[in-house]
C-alpha positions in Angstrom: -0.1 0.1 0.1 1.4 3.3 -1.1 1.9 6.0 1.6 -0.1 9.4 1.3 2.0 12.1 -0.1 2.9 15.1 2.5 2.2 18.4 1.6 5.0 20.7 2.4 4.2 24.1 3.3 6.5 25.9 1.1 6.6 29.8 1.4 6.1 31.8 -1.8 9.4 33.8 -2.4 8.9 37.8 -3.3 10.3 38.8 -7.1 13.0 41.6 -6.0 13.0 45.1 -7.5 15.3 45.3 -10.1 17.5 48.3 -11.2 17.7 47.5 -14.8 16.8 44.9 -17.6 20.1 43.4 -17.3 19.6 42.6 -13.7 16.2 41.1 -14.2 17.8 39.1 -16.8 20.7 37.6 -14.9 17.9 36.8 -12.2 15.8 34.7 -14.0 18.6 33.3 -15.7 19.6 31.4 -12.8 16.3 31.0 -10.7 13.2 29.3 -11.5 10.0 30.8 -11.6 8.3 27.9 -9.6 8.9 29.8 -6.2 7.6 32.9 -7.7 4.1 31.6 -9.3 1.8 33.4 -6.7 3.6 36.8 -7.7 2.5 36.8 -11.2 -0.6 38.7 -12.5 -2.5 37.5 -15.2 -2.6 40.2 -18.5 -4.5 40.2 -21.5 -2.3 40.4 -24.5 -3.0 40.5 -28.2 0.1 40.2 -30.3 -0.3 41.6 -33.7 3.3 41.7 -35.5 3.9 44.5 -37.9 3.9 42.7 -41.5 4.2 44.5 -45.0 1.5 45.0 -46.6 1.2 41.5 -49.8 -0.1 42.4 -53.1 -1.6 39.4 -55.3 0.2 38.2 -58.4 -1.3 36.0 -61.2 0.4 33.5 -63.3 -0.9 30.9 -65.7 -0.1 27.6 -65.8 -1.1 24.7 -67.8 -3.9 22.2 -65.6 -1.2 19.7 -65.7 1.2 21.7 -63.8 -1.3 23.1 -61.5 -2.4 19.5 -60.7 1.2 18.9 -60.3 1.4 21.6 -57.9 -1.3 21.0 -56.1 -0.2 17.3 -55.3 3.3 18.9 -54.0 1.2 21.3 -52.0 -0.3 18.6 -50.2 2.9 16.4 -49.8 4.2 19.8 -47.5 0.6 20.5 -46.2 0.6 24.1 -47.4 -1.4 25.5 -50.2 -0.1 25.6 -53.7 0.1 29.5 -53.5 2.1 29.2 -50.8 4.4 26.6 -52.1 4.9 28.6 -55.0 5.7 32.0 -53.0 8.2 30.1 -50.8 9.9 28.9 -53.9 9.7 32.3 -55.5 11.4 33.9 -52.6 14.1 31.6 -52.5 14.9 31.9 -55.9 14.8 36.0 -55.4 17.3 35.5 -52.6 19.8 33.4 -54.7 19.5 36.1 -57.1 19.9 39.4 -55.5 21.5 40.6 -52.5 18.6 42.7 -51.3 16.7 39.9 -50.5 19.6 37.4 -49.1 19.6 39.6 -45.8 16.5 39.0 -43.7 15.7 42.8 -43.8 11.9 42.0 -45.2 10.0 41.5 -41.9 7.2 39.1 -44.0 7.1 37.9 -47.4 
């Protein structure tokens, strides 16, 4: 028969005041949040990263190529337009210095 677990009365720690972000970063690098869980407050946050507006470009392909692209996209679990866009971005990066660096936020 298993013995019942004993509950230990653990006194939570208080989060100290920090004089800089670096001091706080150093603190959390060496401390677990487990002992400070009662100090946290729930906050509502909606993260909306800034993205460059996208434009639509239409290309013509043969029905057989479209079918092939659809099948390949299914293999990668993406939409065909996403697959083609990824390929175009890769090729543009290869061809131009401007896109070799990741200065663009979103493609």
